[in-house]
N, CA and C atoms as a LAMMPS dump frame, in Angstrom:
ITEM: TIMESTEP
0
ITEM: NUMBER OF ATOMS
405
ITEM: BOX BOUNDS ff ff ff
-5.0000000000000000e+02 5.0000000000000000e+02
-5.0000000000000000e+02 5.0000000000000000e+02
-5.0000000000000000e+02 5.0000000000000000e+02
ITEM: ATOMS id mol type element x y z
1 1 1 N -341.897 -77.72 -113.448
2 1 2 C -342.368 -77.472 -112.679
3 1 3 C -343.886 -78.168 -112.5
4 2 1 N -344.388 -78.596 -113.8
5 2 2 C -345.514 -79.388 -113.715
6 2 3 C -345.528 -80.64 -112.847
7 3 1 N -344.223 -81.351 -113.16
8 3 2 C -344.277 -82.662 -112.395
9 3 3 C -343.907 -82.408 -111.448
10 4 1 N -343.249 -81.373 -110.42
11 4 2 C -342.837 -81.131 -109.4
12 4 3 C -344.258 -81.072 -108.587
13 5 1 N -345.43 -80.23 -109.295
14 5 2 C -346.901 -80.387 -108.485
15 5 3 C -347.388 -81.329 -108.682
16 6 1 N -347.348 -82.258 -109.281
17 6 2 C -347.889 -83.188 -109.564
18 6 3 C -347.311 -84.533 -108.67
19 7 1 N -345.927 -84.615 -108.329
20 7 2 C -345.274 -85.55 -107.526
21 7 3 C -346.001 -85.142 -106.456
22 8 1 N -345.556 -83.745 -105.818
23 8 2 C -346.445 -83.404 -104.414
24 8 3 C -347.28 -83.534 -104.019
25 9 1 N -348.569 -83.899 -105.24
26 9 2 C -349.777 -83.624 -105.332
27 9 3 C -349.891 -85.169 -104.634
28 10 1 N -349.455 -86.428 -105.372
29 10 2 C -349.169 -87.291 -105.412
30 10 3 C -349.057 -88.062 -103.871
31 11 1 N -347.945 -87.234 -103.384
32 11 2 C -347.241 -87.405 -101.544
33 11 3 C -348.651 -87.194 -101.007
34 12 1 N -348.762 -86.119 -101.002
35 12 2 C -349.836 -85.341 -99.915
36 12 3 C -351.262 -86.112 -100.274
37 13 1 N -351.296 -86.859 -101.301
38 13 2 C -352.813 -87.668 -101.562
39 13 3 C -352.759 -88.92 -100.825
40 14 1 N -351.19 -89.48 -100.955
41 14 2 C -350.682 -90.94 -100.423
42 14 3 C -350.971 -90.64 -98.608
43 15 1 N -350.182 -89.539 -98.402
44 15 2 C -349.911 -89.178 -96.702
45 15 3 C -351.612 -88.952 -96.499
46 16 1 N -352.768 -88.283 -97.342
47 16 2 C -353.925 -87.967 -96.659
48 16 3 C -354.901 -89.037 -96.492
49 17 1 N -354.539 -90.143 -97.377
50 17 2 C -354.785 -91.694 -97.628
51 17 3 C -354.601 -92.454 -96.234
52 18 1 N -353.238 -92.26 -95.94
53 18 2 C -352.913 -93.495 -94.891
54 18 3 C -353.474 -92.536 -93.747
55 19 1 N -353.21 -91.778 -93.429
56 19 2 C -354.013 -90.83 -91.943
57 19 3 C -355.349 -91.29 -91.921
58 20 1 N -356.375 -90.907 -93.051
59 20 2 C -358.066 -91.458 -92.903
60 20 3 C -357.696 -93.165 -92.728
61 21 1 N -356.973 -94.121 -93.449
62 21 2 C -357.269 -94.982 -93.02
63 21 3 C -356.461 -95.548 -91.744
64 22 1 N -355.607 -94.967 -91.14
65 22 2 C -355.219 -95.096 -89.889
66 22 3 C -355.879 -94.441 -88.845
67 23 1 N -356.755 -93.614 -89.26
68 23 2 C -358.09 -92.726 -87.93
69 23 3 C -358.854 -94.195 -88.204
70 24 1 N -359.528 -94.515 -89.172
71 24 2 C -360.333 -95.472 -89.547
72 24 3 C -360.233 -96.898 -88.522
73 25 1 N -358.799 -97.32 -88.692
74 25 2 C -358.407 -98.276 -88.184
75 25 3 C -358.417 -98.177 -86.559
76 26 1 N -358.028 -97.298 -86.378
77 26 2 C -357.562 -96.796 -85.05
78 26 3 C -359.158 -96.629 -84.049
79 27 1 N -360.173 -95.916 -84.766
80 27 2 C -361.19 -95.96 -84.249
81 27 3 C -362.103 -97.352 -83.935
82 28 1 N -362.098 -97.777 -84.667
83 28 2 C -362.478 -99.153 -84.94
84 28 3 C -362.001 -100.142 -83.814
85 29 1 N -360.9 -100.07 -83.659
86 29 2 C -360.277 -100.968 -82.587
87 29 3 C -360.603 -100.312 -81.149
88 30 1 N -360.702 -98.952 -80.831
89 30 2 C -360.997 -98.033 -79.55
90 30 3 C -362.558 -98.59 -79.531
91 31 1 N -363.297 -98.466 -80.668
92 31 2 C -364.989 -98.52 -80.334
93 31 3 C -365.117 -100.222 -80.114
94 32 1 N -364.536 -100.578 -80.868
95 32 2 C -364.818 -102.118 -80.729
96 32 3 C -364.68 -102.85 -79.647
97 33 1 N -363.387 -101.823 -78.829
98 33 2 C -363.02 -102.285 -77.412
99 33 3 C -363.63 -101.947 -76.021
100 34 1 N -364.927 -101.155 -76.508
101 34 2 C -365.588 -100.739 -75.207
102 34 3 C -366.93 -101.923 -75.468
103 35 1 N -367.293 -101.952 -74.168
104 35 2 C -368.587 -103.261 -73.971
105 35 3 C -369.863 -101.911 -74.226
106 36 1 N -370.938 -102.618 -74.472
107 36 2 C -372.138 -102.114 -74.389
108 36 3 C -372.276 -101.244 -73.296
109 37 1 N -372.782 -100.099 -73.459
110 37 2 C -373.087 -99.078 -71.931
111 37 3 C -371.923 -98.389 -71.397
112 38 1 N -370.546 -98.791 -72.185
113 38 2 C -369.399 -98.073 -71.63
114 38 3 C -369.404 -96.573 -71.687
115 39 1 N -370.065 -96.085 -72.501
116 39 2 C -370.178 -94.925 -72.961
117 39 3 C -371.022 -94.018 -71.982
118 40 1 N -371.786 -94.647 -71.463
119 40 2 C -372.797 -94.121 -70.387
120 40 3 C -371.546 -94.266 -69.183
121 41 1 N -371.109 -95.07 -68.785
122 41 2 C -370.604 -95.182 -67.572
123 41 3 C -369.343 -94.412 -67.658
124 42 1 N -368.61 -93.954 -69.054
125 42 2 C -367.549 -93.221 -69.057
126 42 3 C -368.106 -91.769 -68.888
127 43 1 N -369.23 -91.298 -69.23
128 43 2 C -369.719 -89.786 -69.156
129 43 3 C -369.84 -89.866 -67.323
130 44 1 N -370.607 -90.742 -66.659
131 44 2 C -370.202 -90.512 -65.361
132 44 3 C -369.37 -90.435 -64.622
133 45 1 N -368.229 -91.391 -65.034
134 45 2 C -366.805 -91.122 -64.513
135 45 3 C -366.192 -89.738 -64.809
136 46 1 N -366.607 -89.31 -65.964
137 46 2 C -366.2 -88.032 -66.281
138 46 3 C -366.49 -86.586 -65.886
139 47 1 N -367.942 -86.832 -65.076
140 47 2 C -368.861 -86.148 -64.643
141 47 3 C -368.332 -86.035 -62.895
142 48 1 N -368.093 -87.108 -62.59
143 48 2 C -367.27 -87.085 -61.432
144 48 3 C -366.305 -86.728 -60.859
145 49 1 N -365.078 -86.461 -61.719
146 49 2 C -364.003 -86.072 -61.746
147 49 3 C -363.734 -84.456 -60.896
148 50 1 N -362.986 -84.54 -60.125
149 50 2 C -362.988 -82.593 -59.742
150 50 3 C -362.113 -82.011 -60.552
151 51 1 N -362.578 -80.62 -60.835
152 51 2 C -361.63 -80.246 -61.402
153 51 3 C -360.27 -79.476 -60.776
154 52 1 N -359.156 -79.883 -60.992
155 52 2 C -357.964 -79.221 -60.034
156 52 3 C -357.96 -77.909 -60.524
157 53 1 N -357.042 -77.223 -59.269
158 53 2 C -357.174 -75.934 -59.46
159 53 3 C -356.019 -75.559 -60.346
160 54 1 N -356.093 -74.582 -60.673
161 54 2 C -355.327 -73.79 -61.874
162 54 3 C -353.894 -73.481 -61.394
163 55 1 N -352.445 -73.458 -62.026
164 55 2 C -351.409 -73.091 -61.318
165 55 3 C -351.923 -71.688 -60.74
166 56 1 N -350.959 -71.049 -60.377
167 56 2 C -350.91 -69.452 -59.889
168 56 3 C -350.766 -68.987 -61.209
169 57 1 N -349.755 -69.075 -62.217
170 57 2 C -349.238 -68.519 -62.985
171 57 3 C -350.534 -68.414 -64.239
172 58 1 N -351.416 -69.64 -64.274
173 58 2 C -352.391 -69.589 -65.128
174 58 3 C -353.846 -69.369 -64.627
175 59 1 N -354.017 -68.955 -63.294
176 59 2 C -354.989 -68.384 -62.596
177 59 3 C -355.705 -67.369 -63.295
178 60 1 N -355.03 -66.384 -63.831
179 60 2 C -355.985 -64.953 -64.314
180 60 3 C -356.382 -64.919 -65.725
181 61 1 N -355.722 -66.394 -66.269
182 61 2 C -356.281 -66.568 -67.589
183 61 3 C -357.586 -67.745 -67.644
184 62 1 N -357.342 -68.133 -66.653
185 62 2 C -358.372 -69.686 -66.843
186 62 3 C -359.389 -69.602 -65.299
187 63 1 N -360.6 -69.141 -65.902
188 63 2 C -361.792 -69.509 -64.667
189 63 3 C -362.146 -71.175 -64.476
190 64 1 N -361.75 -71.667 -63.108
191 64 2 C -362.305 -72.919 -63.131
192 64 3 C -363.806 -73.387 -63.193
193 65 1 N -364.744 -72.477 -62.461
194 65 2 C -366.2 -72.491 -63.027
195 65 3 C -366.206 -72.673 -64.41
196 66 1 N -365.622 -72.267 -65.48
197 66 2 C -365.281 -72.766 -66.765
198 66 3 C -365.472 -73.991 -67.353
199 67 1 N -364.391 -74.156 -66.464
200 67 2 C -363.829 -75.805 -66.712
201 67 3 C -364.825 -76.621 -66.417
202 68 1 N -365.465 -76.15 -65.156
203 68 2 C -366.314 -77.156 -64.385
204 68 3 C -367.192 -76.885 -65.554
205 69 1 N -368.006 -75.963 -65.771
206 69 2 C -368.963 -76.294 -67.224
207 69 3 C -368.484 -76.826 -68.355
208 70 1 N -367.191 -76.749 -68.63
209 70 2 C -366.888 -77.495 -70.079
210 70 3 C -366.875 -79.1 -69.679
211 71 1 N -366.602 -79.321 -68.577
212 71 2 C -366.464 -80.815 -68.036
213 71 3 C -367.971 -81.549 -67.764
214 72 1 N -369.006 -80.553 -67.401
215 72 2 C -370.242 -80.872 -67.142
216 72 3 C -370.679 -81.333 -68.942
217 73 1 N -370.404 -80.387 -69.625
218 73 2 C -371.165 -80.505 -70.9
219 73 3 C -370.199 -81.774 -71.637
220 74 1 N -369.534 -81.909 -71.235
221 74 2 C -368.684 -83.202 -71.781
222 74 3 C -369.156 -84.568 -71.257
223 75 1 N -369.276 -84.04 -69.897
224 75 2 C -370.216 -85.539 -69.613
225 75 3 C -371.633 -85.877 -70.225
226 76 1 N -372.195 -85.089 -69.933
227 76 2 C -373.783 -84.811 -70.652
228 76 3 C -373.533 -85.072 -71.907
229 77 1 N -372.639 -84.985 -72.745
230 77 2 C -372.498 -85.283 -74.214
231 77 3 C -372.368 -86.654 -74.348
232 78 1 N -371.373 -87.328 -73.575
233 78 2 C -370.934 -88.534 -73.544
234 78 3 C -371.989 -89.664 -73.22
235 79 1 N -373.245 -89.038 -72.09
236 79 2 C -373.997 -89.957 -71.58
237 79 3 C -375.049 -89.851 -72.794
238 80 1 N -375.195 -88.637 -73.189
239 80 2 C -376.359 -88.566 -74.078
240 80 3 C -375.802 -89.409 -75.197
241 81 1 N -374.719 -89.619 -75.723
242 81 2 C -374.147 -90.559 -76.862
243 81 3 C -374.306 -92.364 -76.329
244 82 1 N -374.319 -92.292 -75.289
245 82 2 C -374.322 -93.397 -74.895
246 82 3 C -375.947 -93.72 -74.595
247 83 1 N -376.802 -93.161 -74.746
248 83 2 C -378.222 -93.429 -74.709
249 83 3 C -378.536 -93.668 -76.02
250 84 1 N -377.954 -92.831 -76.848
251 84 2 C -378.677 -93.116 -78.322
252 84 3 C -377.333 -94.277 -79.159
253 85 1 N -376.671 -94.414 -78.941
254 85 2 C -375.472 -95.351 -79.387
255 85 3 C -375.208 -96.244 -78.305
256 86 1 N -376.094 -97.079 -77.697
257 86 2 C -375.34 -97.781 -76.558
258 86 3 C -374.041 -98.519 -76.875
259 87 1 N -373.669 -98.883 -78.396
260 87 2 C -372.344 -99.734 -78.324
261 87 3 C -371.483 -98.975 -79.138
262 88 1 N -370.127 -99.149 -79.19
263 88 2 C -369.211 -98.951 -80.147
264 88 3 C -369.257 -99.243 -81.586
265 89 1 N -370.011 -100.224 -81.737
266 89 2 C -369.777 -101.088 -83.009
267 89 3 C -371.328 -99.882 -83.684
268 90 1 N -372.18 -99.616 -82.69
269 90 2 C -373.393 -98.815 -83.908
270 90 3 C -372.826 -97.709 -84.334
271 91 1 N -371.755 -96.704 -83.358
272 91 2 C -371.165 -95.644 -83.454
273 91 3 C -370.296 -95.728 -84.873
274 92 1 N -369.32 -96.982 -84.943
275 92 2 C -368.538 -96.924 -86.169
276 92 3 C -369.073 -97.195 -87.053
277 93 1 N -370.688 -97.645 -87.043
278 93 2 C -371.122 -98.234 -88.218
279 93 3 C -371.629 -96.844 -89.259
280 94 1 N -371.644 -95.574 -88.576
281 94 2 C -371.633 -94.563 -89.078
282 94 3 C -370.885 -93.183 -89.439
283 95 1 N -369.372 -93.641 -88.651
284 95 2 C -368.311 -93.23 -88.479
285 95 3 C -367.551 -93.166 -89.512
286 96 1 N -367.557 -94.822 -89.652
287 96 2 C -366.191 -94.95 -91.193
288 96 3 C -366.718 -94.292 -92.384
289 97 1 N -367.94 -94.611 -92.539
290 97 2 C -368.505 -93.711 -93.958
291 97 3 C -368.502 -92.28 -93.754
292 98 1 N -368.197 -91.852 -92.639
293 98 2 C -367.943 -90.219 -92.581
294 98 3 C -367.002 -90.011 -92.572
295 99 1 N -365.706 -90.847 -92.026
296 99 2 C -364.337 -90.861 -92.395
297 99 3 C -364.135 -90.797 -94.11
298 100 1 N -364.459 -91.853 -94.682
299 100 2 C -364.124 -91.615 -96.271
300 100 3 C -364.594 -90.625 -96.849
301 101 1 N -366.028 -90.278 -96.313
302 101 2 C -366.691 -89.008 -97.374
303 101 3 C -365.678 -88.121 -97.261
304 102 1 N -365.175 -87.587 -95.543
305 102 2 C -364.338 -86.248 -95.414
306 102 3 C -362.836 -86.678 -96.388
307 103 1 N -362.392 -87.881 -96.821
308 103 2 C -361.262 -88.091 -97.204
309 103 3 C -361.503 -87.648 -99.022
310 104 1 N -362.877 -88.298 -99.012
311 104 2 C -362.977 -87.756 -100.743
312 104 3 C -362.866 -86.063 -100.952
313 105 1 N -363.858 -85.341 -100.071
314 105 2 C -363.844 -84.173 -99.783
315 105 3 C -362.198 -83.384 -100.384
316 106 1 N -361.632 -84.125 -99.139
317 106 2 C -360.163 -83.896 -99.037
318 106 3 C -359.446 -84.017 -100.315
319 107 1 N -359.51 -84.876 -100.248
320 107 2 C -358.912 -85.404 -101.976
321 107 3 C -359.394 -84.444 -103.331
322 108 1 N -360.623 -84.27 -103.094
323 108 2 C -361.128 -83.227 -104.465
324 108 3 C -360.347 -81.839 -103.98
325 109 1 N -360.415 -81.572 -103.269
326 109 2 C -359.707 -80.109 -102.824
327 109 3 C -358.207 -80.081 -103.22
328 110 1 N -357.439 -81.032 -102.594
329 110 2 C -356.478 -81.301 -103.111
330 110 3 C -356.339 -81.226 -104.674
331 111 1 N -356.898 -82.107 -105.413
332 111 2 C -356.966 -82.09 -106.883
333 111 3 C -357.313 -80.964 -107.456
334 112 1 N -358.104 -80.067 -106.877
335 112 2 C -358.597 -78.791 -107.64
336 112 3 C -357.571 -77.603 -107.553
337 113 1 N -356.607 -78.172 -106.017
338 113 2 C -355.238 -76.872 -106.064
339 113 3 C -354.504 -77.4 -106.829
340 114 1 N -353.996 -78.255 -107.119
341 114 2 C -353.06 -78.767 -107.936
342 114 3 C -353.688 -78.715 -109.461
343 115 1 N -354.901 -78.878 -110.302
344 115 2 C -355.503 -78.785 -111.362
345 115 3 C -355.018 -76.89 -111.545
346 116 1 N -355.447 -76.032 -110.418
347 116 2 C -355.161 -74.855 -110.514
348 116 3 C -354.031 -74.319 -110.469
349 117 1 N -352.869 -75.114 -109.893
350 117 2 C -351.545 -74.772 -109.948
351 117 3 C -350.677 -74.949 -111.239
352 118 1 N -351.441 -76.224 -111.906
353 118 2 C -350.917 -76.563 -113.066
354 118 3 C -351.457 -75.505 -114.174
355 119 1 N -352.279 -75.124 -113.957
356 119 2 C -353.123 -74.204 -114.976
357 119 3 C -352.383 -73.115 -115.21
358 120 1 N -352.203 -72.489 -113.75
359 120 2 C -350.948 -71.299 -113.802
360 120 3 C -349.95 -71.053 -114.695
361 121 1 N -349.102 -72.289 -113.601
362 121 2 C -347.546 -72.528 -114.511
363 121 3 C -347.992 -72.643 -115.795
364 122 1 N -348.536 -73.482 -116.432
365 122 2 C -348.979 -72.864 -118.352
366 122 3 C -349.307 -71.713 -118.454
367 123 1 N -349.906 -71.41 -117.695
368 123 2 C -350.849 -69.92 -118.522
369 123 3 C -349.278 -68.703 -118.07
370 124 1 N -348.581 -68.788 -117.384
371 124 2 C -348.007 -67.922 -117.555
372 124 3 C -346.462 -68.198 -117.227
373 125 1 N -345.999 -69.166 -117.716
374 125 2 C -344.343 -69.83 -118.252
375 125 3 C -344.059 -69.597 -119.093
376 126 1 N -344.949 -69.171 -120.294
377 126 2 C -344.63 -68.788 -121.613
378 126 3 C -343.87 -69.654 -122.082
379 127 1 N -343.778 -69.82 -123.659
380 127 2 C -343.191 -70.509 -124.273
381 127 3 C -341.438 -70.672 -124.035
382 128 1 N -341.194 -72.257 -123.805
383 128 2 C -339.116 -71.759 -123.288
384 128 3 C -338.886 -72.493 -124.739
385 129 1 N -339.244 -73.158 -125.563
386 129 2 C -338.575 -73.334 -126.708
387 129 3 C -338.28 -72.471 -127.718
388 130 1 N -338.984 -71.122 -127.538
389 130 2 C -338.638 -70.036 -128.965
390 130 3 C -337.745 -69.164 -127.967
391 131 1 N -337.608 -69.126 -126.554
392 131 2 C -336.647 -68.024 -126.139
393 131 3 C -335.451 -67.887 -126.682
394 132 1 N -334.615 -68.638 -127.067
395 132 2 C -333.567 -68.637 -127.555
396 132 3 C -333.224 -68.519 -129.305
397 133 1 N -334.07 -69.076 -129.667
398 133 2 C -334.178 -69.285 -131.289
399 133 3 C -334.013 -68.09 -132.049
400 134 1 N -334.677 -66.738 -131.271
401 134 2 C -334.416 -65.826 -132.28
402 134 3 C -332.88 -64.846 -132.356
403 135 1 N -331.937 -65.346 -131.561
404 135 2 C -331.202 -64.705 -131.357
405 135 3 C -329.83 -65.372 -132.384
């Protein structure tokens, strides 16, 4: 059982590492493709879009005024980000390390859970070598 726990932990750790590495590479590629000032232009473009009318079946649950407010909030956030970080390279300079710090915390959590499961299996599994010896 302990072998299964650690094998599954290794598989999950490899998948987690691959996911973070892929996210880092894709974010770097996307942010590197943006020109300086593109974030500000993107914020203006998003703010200029009209909010489409909700379908009739969705209208009771979705308010278009709330969608317009969310759209304005997103446009303002992107424009603010464009003013603070005018290029994608500047954004990636702090986003990359944050991704890997998050990877480290995720991996520590995974190892802590695996260690706890290892301990629980050892504590509650009883000695298997002595079970058939008394008969």
